[in-house]
KOLPAPA-39566 format. One line per field, with one value per residue (C-alpha): chain; residue in one letter; residue number from 1; x, y, z. Coordinates in steps of 0.2 Angstrom, whole numbers, plus 5000, padded with zeros to 4 digits. Layout:
# KOLPAPA-39566
tilum = (A  ...)
dogu = (a  ...)
tipa = (NUM  ...)
u = (X  ...)
v = (Y  ...)
w = (Z  ...)
//
This chain:
# KOLPAPA-39566
tilum = (A  A  A  A  A  A  A  A  A  A  A  A  A  A  A  A  A  A  A  A  A  A  A  A  A  A  A  A  A  A  A  A  A  A  A  A  A  A  A  A  A  A  A  A  A  A  A  A  A  A  A  A  A  A  A  A  A  A  A  A  A  A  A  A  A  A  A  A  A  A  A  A  A  A  A  A  A  A  A  A  A  A  A  A  A  A  A  A  A  A  A  A  A  A  A  A  A  A  A  A  A  A  A  A  A  A  A  A  A  A  A  A  A  A  A  A  A  A  A  A  A  A  A  A  A  A  A  A  A  A  A  A  A  A  A  A  A  A  A  A  A  A  A  A  A  A  A  A  A  A  A  A  A  A  A  A  A  A  A  A  A  A  A  A  A  A  A  A  A  A  A  A  A  A  A  A  A  A  A  A  A  A  A  A  A  A  A  A  A  A  A  A  A  A  A  A  A  A  A  A  A  A  A  A  A  A  A  A  A  A  A  A  A  A  A  A  A  A  A  A  A  A  A  A  A  A  A  A  A  A  A  A  A  A  A  A  A  A  A  A  A  A  A  A  A  A  A  A  A  A  A  A  A  A  A  A  A  A  A  A  A  A  A  A  A  A  A  A  A  A  A  A  A  A  A  A  A  A  A  A  A  A  A  A  A  A  A  A  A  A  A  A  A  A  A  A  A  A  A  A  A  A  A  A  A  A  A  A  A  A  A  A  A  A  A  A  A  A  A  A  A  A  A  A  A  A  A  A  A  A  A  A  A  A  A  A  A  A  A  A  A  A  A  A  A  A  A  A  A  A  A  A  A  A  A  A  A  A  A  A  A  A  A  A  A  A  A  A  A  A  A  A  A  A  A  A  A  A  A  A  A  A  A  A  A  A  A  A  A  A  A  A  A  A  A  A  A  A  A  A  A  A  A  A  A  A  A  A  A  A  A  A  A  A  A  A  A  A  A  A  A  A  A  A  A  A  A  A  A  A  A  A  A  A  A  A  A  A  A  A  A  A  A  A  A  A  A  A  A  A  A  A  A  A  A  A  A  A  A  A  A  A  A  A  A  A  A  A  A  A  A  A  A  A  A  A  A  A  A  A  A  A  A  A  A  A  A  A  A  A  A  A  A  A  A  A  A  A  A  A  A  A  A  A  A  A  A  A  A  A  A  A  A  A  A  A  A  A  A  A  A  A  A  A  A  A  A  A  A  A  A  A  A  A  A  A  A  A  A  A  A  A  A  A  A  A  A  A  A  A  A  A  A  A  A  A  A  A  A  A  A  A  A  A  A  A  A  A  A  A  A  A  A  A  A  A)
dogu = (x  x  x  x  x  x  x  x  x  x  x  x  x  x  x  x  x  x  x  x  x  x  x  x  x  x  x  x  x  x  x  x  x  x  x  x  x  x  x  x  x  x  x  x  x  x  x  x  x  x  x  x  x  x  x  x  x  x  x  x  x  x  x  x  x  x  x  x  x  x  x  x  x  x  x  x  x  x  x  x  x  x  x  x  x  x  x  x  x  x  x  x  x  x  x  x  x  x  x  x  x  x  x  x  x  x  x  x  x  x  x  x  x  x  x  x  x  x  x  x  x  x  x  x  x  x  x  x  x  x  x  x  x  x  x  x  x  x  x  x  x  x  x  x  x  x  x  x  x  x  x  x  x  x  x  x  x  x  x  x  x  x  x  x  x  x  x  x  x  x  x  x  x  x  x  x  x  x  x  x  x  x  x  x  x  x  x  x  x  x  x  x  x  x  x  x  x  x  x  x  x  x  x  x  x  x  x  x  x  x  x  x  x  x  x  x  x  x  x  x  x  x  x  x  x  x  x  x  x  x  x  x  x  x  x  x  x  x  x  x  x  x  x  x  x  x  x  x  x  x  x  x  x  x  x  x  x  x  x  x  x  x  x  x  x  x  x  x  x  x  x  x  x  x  x  x  x  x  x  x  x  x  x  x  x  x  x  x  x  x  x  x  x  x  x  x  x  x  x  x  x  x  x  x  x  x  x  x  x  x  x  x  x  x  x  x  x  x  x  x  x  x  x  x  x  x  x  x  x  x  x  x  x  x  x  x  x  x  x  x  x  x  x  x  x  x  x  x  x  x  x  x  x  x  x  x  x  x  x  x  x  x  x  x  x  x  x  x  x  x  x  x  x  x  x  x  x  x  x  x  x  x  x  x  x  x  x  x  x  x  x  x  x  x  x  x  x  x  x  x  x  x  x  x  x  x  x  x  x  x  x  x  x  x  x  x  x  x  x  x  x  x  x  x  x  x  x  x  x  x  x  x  x  x  x  x  x  x  x  x  x  x  x  x  x  x  x  x  x  x  x  x  x  x  x  x  x  x  x  x  x  x  x  x  x  x  x  x  x  x  x  x  x  x  x  x  x  x  x  x  x  x  x  x  x  x  x  x  x  x  x  x  x  x  x  x  x  x  x  x  x  x  x  x  x  x  x  x  x  x  x  x  x  x  x  x  x  x  x  x  x  x  x  x  x  x  x  x  x  x  x  x  x  x  x  x  x  x  x  x  x  x  x  x  x  x  x  x  x  x  x  x  x  x  x  x  x  x  x  x  x  x  x  x  x  x  x  x  x  x  x  x  x  x  x  x)
tipa = (1  2  3  4  5  6  7  8  9  10  11  12  13  14  15  16  17  18  19  20  21  22  23  24  25  26  27  28  29  30  31  32  33  34  35  36  37  38  39  40  41  42  43  44  45  46  47  48  49  50  51  52  53  54  55  56  57  58  59  60  61  62  63  64  65  66  67  68  69  70  71  72  73  74  75  76  77  78  79  80  81  82  83  84  85  86  87  88  89  90  91  92  93  94  95  96  97  98  99  100  101  102  103  104  105  106  107  108  109  110  111  112  113  114  115  116  117  118  119  120  121  122  123  124  125  126  127  128  129  130  131  132  133  134  135  136  137  138  139  140  141  142  143  144  145  146  147  148  149  150  151  152  153  154  155  156  157  158  159  160  161  162  163  164  165  166  167  168  169  170  171  172  173  174  175  176  177  178  179  180  181  182  183  184  185  186  187  188  189  190  191  192  193  194  195  196  197  198  199  200  201  202  203  204  205  206  207  208  209  210  211  212  213  214  215  216  217  218  219  220  221  222  223  224  225  226  227  228  229  230  231  232  233  234  235  236  237  238  239  240  241  242  243  244  245  246  247  248  249  250  251  252  253  254  255  256  257  258  259  260  261  262  263  264  265  266  267  268  269  270  271  272  273  274  275  276  277  278  279  280  281  282  283  284  285  286  287  288  289  290  291  292  293  294  295  296  297  298  299  300  301  302  303  304  305  306  307  308  309  310  311  312  313  314  315  316  317  318  319  320  321  322  323  324  325  326  327  328  329  330  331  332  333  334  335  336  337  338  339  340  341  342  343  344  345  346  347  348  349  350  351  352  353  354  355  356  357  358  359  360  361  362  363  364  365  366  367  368  369  370  371  372  373  374  375  376  377  378  379  380  381  382  383  384  385  386  387  388  389  390  391  392  393  394  395  396  397  398  399  400  401  402  403  404  405  406  407  408  409  410  411  412  413  414  415  416  417  418  419  420  421  422  423  424  425  426  427  428  429  430  431  432  433  434  435  436  437  438  439  440  441  442  443  444  445  446  447  448  449  450  451  452  453  454  455  456  457  458  459  460  461  462  463  464  465  466  467  468  469  470  471  472  473  474  475  476  477  478  479  480  481  482  483  484  485  486  487  488  489  490  491  492  493  494  495  496  497  498  499  500  501  502  503  504  505  506  507  508  509  510  511  512  513  514  515  516  517  518  519  520  521  522  523  524  525  526  527  528  529  530  531  532  533  534  535  536  537  538  539  540  541  542  543  544  545  546  547  548  549  550  551  552  553  554  555  556  557  558  559  560  561  562  563  564  565  566  567  568  569  570  571  572  573  574  575  576)
u = (4865  4862  4873  4874  4866  4881  4891  4880  4889  4875  4873  4891  4892  4906  4916  4910  4921  4923  4917  4931  4931  4924  4935  4949  4950  4967  4971  4986  4995  5010  5026  5024  5007  5012  5024  5010  4994  4976  4962  4948  4936  4932  4920  4930  4948  4956  4972  4982  4998  4997  4985  4989  4992  4981  4977  4958  4953  4938  4924  4929  4946  4954  4960  4967  4964  4977  4972  4978  4995  4989  4974  4963  4961  4946  4934  4922  4909  4908  4895  4902  4901  4914  4926  4928  4947  4952  4964  4968  4984  4978  4978  4997  5003  4992  5001  5008  5023  5030  5047  5053  5044  5052  5039  5044  5032  5028  5015  5014  5002  5012  4997  4987  5001  5004  4986  4987  4999  4992  4990  4999  5015  5013  5026  5038  5039  5055  5047  5058  5050  5059  5053  5060  5053  5069  5064  5060  5044  5038  5023  5024  5043  5039  5024  5034  5047  5034  5024  5040  5043  5028  5034  5051  5051  5051  5067  5066  5076  5077  5081  5094  5084  5097  5083  5074  5058  5059  5049  5051  5036  5039  5026  5033  5033  5047  5043  5054  5045  5048  5047  5062  5051  5052  5040  5040  5024  5022  5007  5000  4993  5001  5001  4987  4969  4961  4970  4962  4945  4951  4955  4973  4982  4994  5007  5014  5028  5027  5033  5052  5062  5080  5092  5098  5116  5125  5121  5133  5143  5139  5144  5127  5114  5097  5083  5070  5055  5063  5065  5084  5083  5070  5081  5096  5086  5078  5096  5101  5087  5091  5109  5103  5099  5118  5123  5106  5100  5115  5107  5091  5102  5112  5095  5087  5103  5100  5083  5078  5067  5066  5047  5044  5036  5038  5050  5055  5053  5059  5066  5080  5085  5100  5107  5109  5121  5113  5128  5140  5129  5131  5113  5115  5124  5117  5100  5091  5079  5063  5058  5075  5072  5054  5059  5072  5059  5046  5059  5059  5040  5032  5018  5003  4998  5000  5011  5001  5007  5007  5013  5002  4988  4977  4963  4970  4964  4976  4976  4980  4986  4978  4989  4979  4988  4977  4985  4981  4992  4997  5011  5015  5026  5022  5017  5035  5040  5023  5025  5044  5049  5034  5023  5038  5044  5027  5025  5041  5037  5045  5033  5028  5012  4999  5004  5023  5026  5020  5032  5029  5034  5029  5030  5021  5005  5005  4996  4980  4983  4970  4972  4959  4957  4942  4931  4925  4908  4917  4926  4911  4902  4916  4916  4926  4918  4930  4941  4947  4952  4966  4976  4972  4981  4981  4983  4974  4973  4989  4991  5004  4993  4978  4989  4993  4975  4970  4983  4978  4959  4956  4964  4955  4942  4931  4936  4917  4907  4890  4893  4898  4885  4872  4862  4876  4882  4899  4901  4892  4882  4896  4891  4900  4912  4910  4924  4913  4926  4918  4914  4932  4942  4957  4974  4979  4992  4991  4998  4991  4995  4979  4983  4970  4955  4943  4953  4950  4968  4984  5002  5008  5002  5011  5006  5017  5019  5024  5012  5013  5028  5046  5051  5045  5050  5064  5067  5070  5089  5099  5112  5124  5112  5109  5092  5088  5076  5070  5060  5060  5047  5044  5032  5031  5028  5020  5016  5008  5024  5030  5017  5021  5025  5041  5038  5022  5030  5018  5002  4998  4986  4982  4965  4956  4945  4931  4925  4936  4954  4951  4947  4930  4921  4916  4934  4940  4926  4933  4949  4941  4942  4961  4974  4984  4970  4973  4983  4982  4983  4974  4981  4969  4973  4961  4953  4950  4939  4926  4928  4925  4932  4920  4929  4927  4914  4921  4914  4920  4936  4947  4947  4959  4963  4969  4953  4938  4922  4906  4894  4892  4898  4887  4890  4885  4903  4911  4929  4939  4954  4969  4980  4967)
v = (4927  4946  4960  4965  4982  4989  4986  4997  4988  4993  4976  4972  4954  4941  4948  4966  4981  4993  5011  5024  5036  5053  5066  5073  5092  5100  5113  5124  5129  5139  5129  5133  5125  5110  5105  5101  5091  5098  5093  5096  5081  5076  5064  5059  5059  5075  5077  5087  5087  5080  5089  5104  5098  5112  5109  5110  5117  5109  5120  5119  5127  5114  5101  5102  5089  5082  5071  5053  5050  5036  5037  5023  5020  5026  5012  5016  5004  5013  5026  5044  5042  5028  5037  5053  5058  5043  5044  5033  5027  5039  5054  5050  5046  5058  5074  5082  5089  5071  5070  5054  5039  5024  5010  4996  4981  4962  4962  4974  4977  4989  4995  4998  5008  5019  5023  5031  5045  5061  5058  5074  5067  5049  5046  5058  5053  5042  5027  5014  4998  4988  4970  4953  4941  4934  4916  4913  4904  4919  4926  4943  4945  4941  4952  4967  4964  4963  4978  4989  4986  4996  5011  5018  5028  5013  5006  4989  4985  4967  4966  4953  4939  4928  4918  4905  4908  4927  4939  4957  4962  4981  4993  5010  5025  5038  5054  5068  5083  5097  5110  5102  5093  5075  5063  5045  5035  5018  5008  4990  4986  4978  4988  4978  4983  4970  4976  4993  4986  4979  4989  4997  5011  5025  5034  5050  5060  5079  5086  5086  5102  5102  5105  5123  5117  5101  5092  5095  5079  5074  5059  5059  5047  5056  5050  5037  5045  5061  5065  5064  5047  5041  5048  5038  5022  5024  5026  5011  5001  5007  5002  4984  4983  4985  4995  4995  5010  5020  5034  5034  5035  5050  5059  5056  5062  5080  5082  5088  5076  5086  5088  5069  5061  5042  5028  5017  4999  4988  4970  4965  4948  4941  4937  4949  4944  4953  4951  4959  4973  4991  4994  5012  5015  5002  5000  4984  4975  4965  4961  4967  4984  4985  4981  4995  5007  5001  5003  5022  5024  5028  5016  5023  5006  5006  4994  4985  4995  5014  5023  5038  5033  5021  5013  5015  5001  4990  4995  4980  4985  4977  4973  4970  4962  4964  4956  4947  4932  4921  4908  4892  4900  4889  4893  4895  4909  4918  4918  4920  4930  4939  4944  4946  4960  4968  4969  4979  4995  5009  5012  5030  5035  5048  5057  5058  5062  5045  5032  5014  4996  4979  4972  4980  4970  4957  4963  4955  4950  4949  4945  4952  4940  4937  4921  4912  4921  4938  4934  4927  4944  4956  4967  4954  4939  4924  4933  4943  4927  4923  4938  4932  4917  4906  4887  4876  4859  4850  4843  4857  4870  4864  4864  4882  4887  4879  4891  4907  4903  4912  4928  4928  4942  4946  4959  4961  4954  4961  4951  4935  4937  4949  4948  4948  4961  4965  4959  4969  4978  4991  5003  4999  5012  5008  5010  5007  4996  4979  4975  4979  4963  4967  4967  4981  4977  4986  4983  4994  4994  5001  5008  4997  4986  5001  5004  5023  5028  5021  5019  5016  5011  5003  5002  4990  4978  4964  4950  4937  4926  4923  4927  4945  4948  4936  4919  4917  4920  4904  4899  4911  4926  4925  4931  4926  4937  4931  4946  4964  4973  4991  5001  5015  5016  5032  5036  5052  5059  5063  5077  5084  5103  5108  5109  5098  5081  5067  5078  5072  5058  5046  5040  5028  5038  5031  5036  5052  5056  5070  5066  5073  5079  5061  5055  5070  5067  5049  5056  5071  5071  5067  5078  5089  5090  5109  5112  5093  5088  5073  5064  5052  5035  5030  5013  5000  4989  4991  4993  4984  4968  4953  4936  4921  4908  4891  4884  4898  4896  4909  4910  4896  4900  4882  4874  4873  4882  4875  4889  4902  4919  4934  4933  4914  4907  4893  4892  4877  4881  4891  4884  4871)
w = (4938  4936  4941  4959  4961  4969  4953  4942  4927  4914  4908  4905  4899  4901  4887  4888  4889  4902  4898  4900  4915  4913  4904  4915  4918  4918  4930  4931  4947  4952  4955  4974  4974  4964  4977  4990  4991  4990  5002  4990  4988  4971  4964  4948  4945  4938  4929  4941  4952  4970  4981  4992  5010  5016  5034  5037  5054  5063  5067  5086  5081  5091  5078  5061  5047  5035  5020  5019  5012  5001  4989  4982  4963  4953  4948  4934  4940  4957  4961  4963  4982  4982  4970  4981  4981  4970  4956  4941  4932  4918  4929  4934  4916  4907  4912  4896  4906  4908  4899  4905  4914  4923  4925  4937  4938  4937  4923  4908  4894  4884  4873  4889  4897  4882  4881  4898  4892  4884  4866  4861  4869  4869  4856  4863  4882  4885  4893  4902  4907  4921  4923  4928  4916  4908  4904  4885  4890  4900  4891  4900  4895  4877  4877  4883  4870  4856  4863  4864  4845  4841  4851  4847  4862  4874  4881  4890  4906  4912  4931  4936  4945  4954  4964  4955  4965  4965  4955  4950  4960  4964  4957  4955  4943  4943  4932  4926  4919  4907  4921  4930  4943  4947  4956  4964  4964  4973  4969  4971  4954  4939  4923  4915  4912  4923  4939  4939  4941  4957  4973  4972  4981  4976  4987  4978  4983  4982  4966  4969  4963  4958  4972  4972  4977  4979  4995  5009  5013  5031  5041  5050  5043  5040  5052  5046  5039  5033  5014  5014  5021  5009  4995  5002  5003  4986  4978  4987  4980  4963  4965  4968  4949  4946  4931  4922  4932  4933  4923  4934  4950  4942  4938  4956  4964  4957  4966  4983  4993  5009  5008  5008  5023  5024  5026  5011  5014  5000  4996  4984  4980  4988  5006  5020  5034  5049  5060  5049  5043  5048  5054  5054  5038  5027  5020  5026  5015  5019  5037  5044  5036  5041  5059  5060  5054  5067  5081  5078  5079  5096  5101  5110  5117  5135  5145  5159  5173  5173  5189  5194  5182  5193  5184  5167  5156  5146  5127  5116  5099  5084  5068  5052  5037  5021  5006  4989  4992  5006  5002  5011  5025  5040  5058  5064  5052  5054  5073  5076  5061  5053  5068  5078  5066  5065  5084  5085  5095  5105  5120  5122  5132  5126  5142  5140  5158  5164  5169  5165  5171  5164  5147  5132  5128  5114  5099  5092  5074  5059  5041  5029  5014  5003  5002  4986  4988  4989  4973  4964  4967  4963  4947  4937  4946  4945  4934  4949  4957  4946  4954  4972  4980  4995  4993  5005  4997  5003  5021  5024  5017  5027  5043  5040  5036  5053  5062  5053  5053  5069  5062  5045  5042  5027  5014  5010  5024  5017  5001  5011  5024  5018  5034  5046  5058  5066  5084  5097  5085  5083  5069  5053  5045  5027  5014  4999  4990  4992  4973  4968  4974  4984  4975  4987  5001  5017  5035  5049  5068  5076  5094  5102  5098  5095  5079  5080  5080  5070  5076  5059  5042  5027  5008  4998  4984  4996  5000  5014  5009  5013  4995  4998  5016  5018  5027  5045  5049  5048  5061  5052  5054  5035  5028  5010  5000  4982  4975  4972  4982  4987  4998  5011  5030  5038  5056  5064  5071  5053  5053  5071  5071  5080  5099  5098  5096  5100  5097  5079  5078  5063  5060  5048  5035  5024  5007  5008  5011  5024  5042  5046  5062  5065  5065  5075  5088  5091  5099  5109  5127  5128  5136  5125  5112  5109  5093  5088  5070  5063  5048  5038  5032  5018  5022  5008  5019  5032  5051  5063  5055  5053  5057  5046  5053  5056  5040  5029  5019  5010  4991  4984  4965  4962  4968  4956  4960  4952  4959  4946  4948  4945  4926  4926  4925  4934  4940  4933  4945  4941  4927  4923)
//
């Protein structure tokens, strides 16, 4: 089978190598400029600090545009049009100003990671590798230990793993620089080469300066979504590692997080007794932590009755879960625990003067997950499938599949069904990421089924499992979490200007991080438009979604596939 045209692999064979990305171009900026993000679109990654958050004013001088708080990864097999505003792991680690680097992840290829650093400082940067592979038979753990022996500047930290079925799944980078700035980066990819030919994402904090003075001790708890609260929760996450991260906590304590926009959502292994927790003063993990964040986010999906607004149609929110793994969790946990948490909302109307009665509408739920055809035709063919999991073979797994089947939607519908069209012939907004199989994990609440505005969006390492998010509370109110996970939640209100609360909108954007005239046009005609800001959220998949047909099934890595992938290979089944 030949290569799909979209991959433009240049004849890469089964055991071929990937050509490196184009050379990076360094730019210098003032300390003031380095503390923000740039809105400039690029067609290849550049070695620079986070982009300036310059607000681009629309031609109508009505709406200002703010770039997406997350960025997608550069994929060398993509055409330039699909790599606009993307970044690579090398862009982040290749900065020669890095003095100390903390790497948190599940899988590591030490040599691959070290190649990402600037060659002039590669052997000088103090690299700390944090992983959870403690069993002697674990190849990842032994590989890290052997790799570290080749680099005297690497220190390995093994996370305490009290749960037998837990993993150290968090994917985070913390940088300390020679110019006394620091940065926190949360991502979705393992630190192995193959993962970066798949679809991944990055969230980067601004470059964080040292605090000018010691923080004032206050009894008040910083609000969720603020920089001080992000810092507080990140330090709490680091404390879950016990004494192993004492030095890291001390370093982070010295930095000013005030410019951070976003709420940290994380998981740490252990048990939470919800009835005895101080919900205001303690950091909650897993779904309880996510639910508390969502409780403070206004929802713009209207309840069924609106006084003084006759004829207003009901807006049904649409929550989309897009992950790379679905565990056997069961219908009860999905409905009563997982979806219940995701549906948490504080109703607030687009028109804040309106009063409401009635119950908030029940969201529609969708799950974006690839089919075998989409895996076969991805950049690495069946090789990508070894990183994507949903078991469907046992009776229990088949029953779960029957329950979620109506929610399943394609990652790459044009690959799965080349001649198909979305329902109702709605024009497709293309993300341009189909050939890079999805290892990214995103959860988005769209305001309604038009999917033109977003109430909140989350990028995280956490897949759909009880190990990652926590079990349902037992009779004692105890929630058990097995794994380390980390992510960030953002919502439009984080970009509100003082005195214009509720005016900012968040919209999905495609093939670029910046909202354009098309996205702004979708929200025009609403009251309060004057002075409104629009924040983009970079989409990794197309809209509208295309549901599975009845006969279509999700990719199951443990099941053999005899139909060759585009490189002519068959799949014997994971572990076979």
